[in-house]
C-alpha positions in Angstrom: 38.9 66.0 60.8 38.8 67.9 64.2 39.9 70.8 66.0 40.7 71.1 69.7 41.6 74.3 71.5 43.0 74.2 75.0 43.9 76.9 77.7 46.7 76.2 80.2 46.1 77.8 83.6 48.5 78.5 86.4 48.0 77.5 90.1 45.8 80.6 90.5 43.5 79.5 87.7 44.7 82.3 85.5 45.5 81.6 81.8 49.2 81.5 81.0 49.1 80.0 77.4 47.2 78.0 74.8 47.5 75.5 72.2 45.5 74.4 69.3 45.5 70.8 67.7 44.0 70.0 64.4 43.8 66.3 63.5 42.8 64.3 60.4 42.8 60.7 59.8 41.9 58.3 56.9 40.4 55.0 58.0 39.8 51.7 56.1 37.7 49.0 57.8 37.3 46.1 55.5 35.4 43.0 56.9 34.2 39.7 55.9 32.3 36.8 57.4 31.2 33.2 56.6 28.7 31.0 58.2 27.8 27.5 57.4 24.7 25.9 59.4 22.5 22.9 59.2 19.6 21.5 61.1 17.8 18.1 61.2 14.7 16.9 62.8 14.1 13.4 63.9 10.3 13.1 63.6 10.0 9.8 65.4 11.9 10.9 68.6 11.0 14.6 68.5 14.9 15.4 68.6 16.4 18.3 66.7 20.0 18.9 66.2 21.7 21.9 64.6 25.2 23.3 64.0 27.0 26.6 63.0 30.5 27.0 61.7 31.6 30.7 61.6 34.6 32.5 60.3 35.0 36.3 60.5 37.7 38.6 59.5 38.2 42.3 60.4 41.0 44.7 59.3 41.7 48.3 59.9 44.4 50.6 58.3 44.4 54.2 59.9 46.6 57.1 59.0 46.6 59.9 61.6 48.1 63.5 61.4 48.2 65.9 64.3 49.4 69.5 64.2 49.8 71.5 67.4 50.5 75.2 67.6 51.5 76.9 70.9 50.6 80.5 71.8 51.3 82.9 74.8 48.4 85.0 76.2 48.8 87.6 73.3 48.4 84.9 70.7 52.0 85.1 69.7 54.0 81.9 68.8 55.3 80.4 72.1 57.3 77.5 70.8 57.7 75.5 67.5 54.9 73.4 66.1 54.4 69.9 67.1 53.6 67.4 64.2 52.8 63.8 65.1 52.2 61.2 62.4 50.6 57.8 63.3 50.3 54.7 61.2 48.0 52.1 62.7 47.3 48.5 61.3 45.1 45.7 62.9 43.6 42.5 62.1 41.0 40.4 64.0 40.1 36.8 63.1 37.2 34.9 64.7 36.6 31.2 64.3 33.6 29.5 66.0 31.9 26.1 66.1 28.6 25.6 67.8 26.4 22.5 68.1 22.8 22.4 69.7 20.4 19.7 70.6 16.6 20.1 71.4 14.6 17.1 72.8 10.8 17.7 73.1 9.2 15.2 75.7 5.8 16.8 74.9 4.0 19.8 73.7 4.8 21.8 76.9 8.1 20.2 77.9 11.6 20.3 76.3 15.3 19.8 77.1 18.1 21.8 75.5 21.8 21.3 75.4 24.9 22.6 73.5 28.6 23.1 73.0 30.3 26.0 71.6 34.1 26.8 71.0 35.5 30.0 69.6 39.2 31.1 68.8 40.1 34.6 68.4 43.4 36.1 67.2 44.1 39.9 67.2 47.3 41.6 65.8 47.4 45.4 66.4 50.6 47.5 65.3 50.9 51.1 65.9 53.6 53.3 65.0 53.9 57.0 65.8 56.5 59.5 64.3 57.5 62.9 65.4 57.6 64.9 62.0 58.3 68.3 63.7 61.8 68.4 62.0 63.2 67.5 58.7 63.5 63.7 59.6 60.7 61.8 61.2 61.7 60.2 64.5 60.1 57.1 65.8 58.4 57.6 69.2 58.6 54.5 71.2 56.6 56.0 74.1 53.5 56.2 72.0 54.1 53.2 69.6 53.0 49.7 70.5 52.5 46.3 68.9 49.9 44.0 70.7 49.1 40.5 70.1 46.0 38.9 71.7 44.7 35.2 71.6 41.6 33.9 73.2 39.8 30.6 73.5 36.4 30.1 75.0 34.7 26.7 75.4 31.5 26.4 76.8 28.5 24.0 77.3 25.1 24.4 78.5 21.9 22.6 79.8 18.5 24.1 79.8 15.1 23.0 80.7 11.5 24.4 79.8 8.1 23.2 80.9 4.6 25.0 80.7 1.8 24.2 83.0 -1.8 25.6 82.8 -0.7 29.0 84.0 2.9 28.7 85.2 6.0 28.4 82.9 9.5 27.5 84.0 12.9 27.9 82.3 15.9 26.9 84.2 19.5 26.5 83.0 23.2 26.4 83.7 26.3 27.2 81.6 29.8 26.2 82.1 32.6 28.4 80.6 36.3 27.8 80.2 38.4 30.9 79.0 42.2 30.9 78.2 43.6 34.3 77.0 47.2 35.6 76.3 48.3 39.0 75.4 51.8 40.3 74.3 53.1 43.8 74.1 56.1 43.5 71.8 57.4 47.0 72.4 58.2 46.4 76.0 58.1 42.6 75.9 55.4 42.2 78.4 53.1 39.2 78.4 50.0 38.0 80.4 48.1 34.9 80.7 44.5 34.3 82.1 42.7 31.0 82.6 39.5 30.7 84.4 36.4 28.4 84.7 33.0 30.0 85.4 29.5 28.7 86.1 26.4 30.6 85.3 22.9 29.4 86.6 19.5 30.9 85.6 15.8 30.5 86.5 12.9 32.3 84.9 9.4 31.9 86.2 6.2 33.3 84.6 2.7 33.0 86.0 -0.5 34.0 84.1 -3.1 35.4 86.6 -5.5 36.4 84.1 -5.8 36.7 80.2 -4.4 40.4 80.5 -2.0 40.0 83.4 1.3 38.2 83.5 4.0 38.2 86.3 7.5 37.1 86.0 10.5 36.5 88.5 14.1 35.9 86.9 17.3 35.3 88.7 20.6 34.7 86.8 24.3 35.2 86.9 25.9 36.9 83.9 29.4 37.5 82.5 30.3 40.5 80.3 33.6 40.4 78.6 35.5 43.5 77.6 35.4 44.1 73.8 38.5 43.9 71.8 39.0 47.6 71.5 38.8 48.0 75.2 41.6 45.5 75.6 43.8 47.1 72.9 46.5 49.3 74.6 46.8 51.6 71.4 46.9 55.3 72.1 44.4 57.6 70.0 45.4 61.2 70.5 43.0 64.2 70.8 45.9 66.6 71.4 49.4 66.5 73.2 47.5 66.6 76.6 44.7 64.1 76.1 44.6 60.5 74.6 42.4 57.4 74.6 43.9 54.2 75.4 42.8 50.6 75.7 43.6 48.5 79.0 44.9 45.0 78.2 44.6 44.1 82.0 40.7 44.5 82.1 38.9 41.5 83.5 35.4 40.4 82.8 32.6 41.8 84.9 30.3 39.4 86.8 26.6 40.2 87.6 23.9 38.7 89.7 20.4 39.9 88.2 17.0 39.8 89.9 13.9 40.9 87.9 10.3 41.2 88.8 8.3 41.8 85.7 4.4 42.7 85.2 2.6 42.7 81.9 -0.9 44.2 81.4 -2.9 43.8 78.2 0.4 43.3 76.4 0.7 47.0 76.0 1.8 48.2 79.5 4.8 46.9 81.3 6.2 47.4 84.8 9.5 46.0 86.3 11.7 46.2 89.2 15.2 44.8 89.0 18.3 44.7 91.2 21.8 44.1 89.8 25.1 43.6 91.7 28.2 43.7 89.4 31.7 42.7 90.6 34.9 44.1 88.6 32.5 46.5 86.9 34.0 47.8 83.6 33.8 51.6 83.7 35.1 54.3 81.5 37.3 56.8 83.4 39.1 59.9 82.3 42.0 60.9 84.6 45.6 62.1 85.0 48.4 60.0 83.7 50.9 59.1 86.6 54.3 60.6 86.1 53.3 63.0 83.4 52.3 66.6 84.0 48.9 67.9 82.6 48.3 64.7 80.6 44.9 63.1 80.7 43.9 59.7 79.5 40.6 58.1 78.8 40.4 54.4 79.3 38.4 51.6 81.0 39.0 50.2 84.5 37.6 47.4 86.6 35.8 49.2 89.6 35.3 47.1 92.7 31.6 46.9 92.8 28.4 48.5 91.2 25.0 48.0 92.7 21.8 49.1 90.8 18.2 49.2 91.8 15.9 50.3 88.9 12.2 50.7 88.2 10.9 50.9 84.7 7.4 51.4 83.3 6.5 51.5 79.6 3.2 51.5 77.6 1.8 52.3 74.3 -1.3 54.5 73.9 -3.7 55.5 71.1 -4.4 59.2 72.0 -6.7 59.6 69.0 -7.5 57.5 66.0 -4.5 59.3 64.2 -2.1 59.6 67.0 -0.2 56.9 68.8 2.5 57.2 71.5 5.1 55.0 73.1 6.3 56.1 76.5 9.1 54.7 78.5 9.9 56.0 82.1 12.8 54.6 83.9 14.5 55.3 87.2 17.4 53.9 88.9 19.8 54.3 91.8 23.4 53.2 91.1 26.3 53.2 93.5 29.9 52.8 92.5 32.7 51.5 94.7 36.4 51.4 93.5 39.8 53.3 93.4 41.4 55.1 90.7 44.0 58.0 90.5 44.7 57.8 94.3 41.0 58.3 95.0 38.4 56.0 96.8 35.1 56.0 95.1 31.8 55.4 97.0 29.2 57.4 95.1 25.9 57.2 93.2 22.7 59.0 92.9 19.0 58.6 91.7 18.6 59.1 87.9 15.3 59.4 85.7 15.1 58.7 82.1 12.0 59.5 79.8 11.5 58.9 76.3 8.3 59.5 74.2 7.9 58.4 70.6 4.8 59.7 68.8 3.5 58.8 65.3 0.7 61.0 64.0 -1.2 60.1 60.8 -1.8 63.2 58.5 -3.3 63.1 55.0 -3.7 59.8 53.1 -0.3 57.9 53.2 1.3 60.8 55.2 2.8 60.2 58.5 4.8 62.3 61.1 7.0 61.4 63.9 8.0 63.4 67.1 10.4 61.7 69.4 11.5 63.2 72.8 14.2 62.1 75.4 15.5 63.3 78.7 17.8 62.0 81.2 18.5 63.7 84.6 22.1 64.3 85.9 23.9 61.0 86.7 27.0 59.8 88.7 28.9 57.5 86.4 32.0 56.2 88.2 34.1 59.3 88.9 32.0 61.5 86.6 29.2 63.7 87.4 27.3 63.9 84.1 24.9 66.8 83.5 21.3 66.3 82.3 20.6 66.0 78.5 17.5 66.1 76.4 16.7 66.0 72.8 13.8 66.2 70.2 13.7 64.6 66.8 11.1 65.1 64.2 10.3 63.4 60.8 7.7 63.2 58.0 7.3 60.5 55.6 5.1 59.8 52.3 4.2 56.5 50.7 3.7 56.2 46.9 3.1 53.7 44.3 0.6 51.5 46.4 2.9 51.9 49.4 5.9 50.3 47.8 7.9 53.6 47.6 8.6 55.4 50.8 10.2 58.9 51.1 11.2 60.2 54.5 12.7 63.5 55.8 14.0 63.7 59.4 16.0 65.9 61.7 17.7 64.4 64.7 18.3 66.6 67.9 16.5 69.5 66.4 17.5 72.0 69.1 21.1 70.8 69.3 20.9 69.9 73.0 21.6 66.2 73.4 25.3 66.7 74.0 27.5 65.3 77.0 28.8 67.4 79.6 30.5 66.3 83.0 32.7 67.2 85.9 35.4 64.8 87.0 37.1 65.0 90.4 39.9 63.1 91.9 41.9 63.8 95.0 44.5 65.8 93.1 42.7 66.5 89.8 39.6 68.3 88.5 38.4 68.4 84.9 35.2 69.7 83.3 34.4 68.9 79.7 31.6 69.5 77.3 31.5 68.0 73.8 30.1 69.7 70.6 29.4 67.3 67.9 27.1 67.0 64.9 24.0 65.4 66.6 21.6 67.7 64.7 21.4 65.9 61.4 18.9 66.4 58.5 18.4 63.3 56.3 16.3 62.4 53.3 15.8 58.8 52.5 14.1 56.9 49.7 13.2 53.1 49.9 11.4 50.9 47.4 9.9 47.5 48.3 9.8 44.7 45.8 7.5 41.7 45.8 4.3 41.3 47.7 3.6 43.3 50.8 2.0 40.2 52.3 5.0 38.2 52.4 6.6 40.0 55.3 10.3 40.0 56.0 11.9 36.5 56.3 13.8 36.0 59.4 17.6 36.2 59.2 19.6 33.2 60.4 22.2 34.4 63.0 25.4 32.4 63.3 27.2 31.1 66.2 29.7 33.9 66.6 27.3 36.9 67.2 28.8 37.6 70.5 32.3 37.8 69.2 31.3 40.0 66.4 29.6 42.4 68.8 33.0 42.5 70.9 34.6 43.4 67.7 32.3 46.3 67.2 29.7 44.7 65.0 26.8 42.5 65.3 26.6 41.4 61.6 29.1 40.2 59.1 
């Protein structure tokens, strides 16, 4: 459920009317996944082979209701109510086959190779109806039916070797992608076929027992997730909606990192990333419509990022430990959207401090603080944000039963606010949502505390599941 209130201003920035939209939705998101895996080690040749077969299925059924009331400056009814009803149905199927080979030539030298194929099919059907009058009327301008098919076939080679103080890892990955999309409502199709090569090299040198230095260079591909590609419209009110972009391309990045590690507790790094076709969230006017705003994703031409990061864990007293992370970066965006050329960026500082304080026997408390300075994100100028979260926990029954009470964003300050400016358009928004949440949790651990948690086997379709909005089945 949600409520959105808007004021309409004239050219002199004086209010001339207002409208209020209440929205409610009922969502069902069933999901299932299957993984079959195997591994065999040939002791005589130090050869290991493994495979993963994955299948995952996701569905969603959503019913949406939007009721908008219009008022003049005296809060009198200005025009009839607008009632919009949406019926959304979607399905996503992921199939994946992965094969890996590891050959150890010695204790410090090994070769890896592998193949992977994934096939994804998505079917999303959205129907909107205007129910303002007695008989519902199908709204073809808001409805859509989108089919998406994707095949990715990849192979990789990787080599690792350790010397006395130096370690090397170098690899290359080849990918072939074929994607097709069909919008049935307007009978539009697109096809994408491309081959990409991704080299990488990682070097690490151990100068002393308490100091390591690493140099990394790699090329990376980040594909849009399936919701970003889905052209469905999700309405906030008659003047604002969110929409996917089926024309999004992957973004490609060259990444250089220079890492330092001291005593395994303190880390310092400098990195530079240059990204082409950067996938960026944008909020702006809809061409051909008056006072209508869309939130979507676009490929901007380029994004350059130079960052410095320092982190460390400290024992302030025998009872108080702290983990501090201080990051700073300069990002610069280049691109074009809504008839506006973009060439902007700024210096950003991010600080987080997580503290654990031991109180009485089997009592612990947590105090976590985070701050981020103002940031230029694409066409948005995001205001600074900060938040404080606290918690206390107690262990019972020989540390098998744990009770925890926590409050996130205690002062209700970690809320987004931004200005958006284009050549012919300006918008300011601030979002109030329930970031301040109190929770009470109980957990009980069965079995021996000495056994630890057994590692969970990840399948071969983890990347595809993350693009679907989940990392687990």
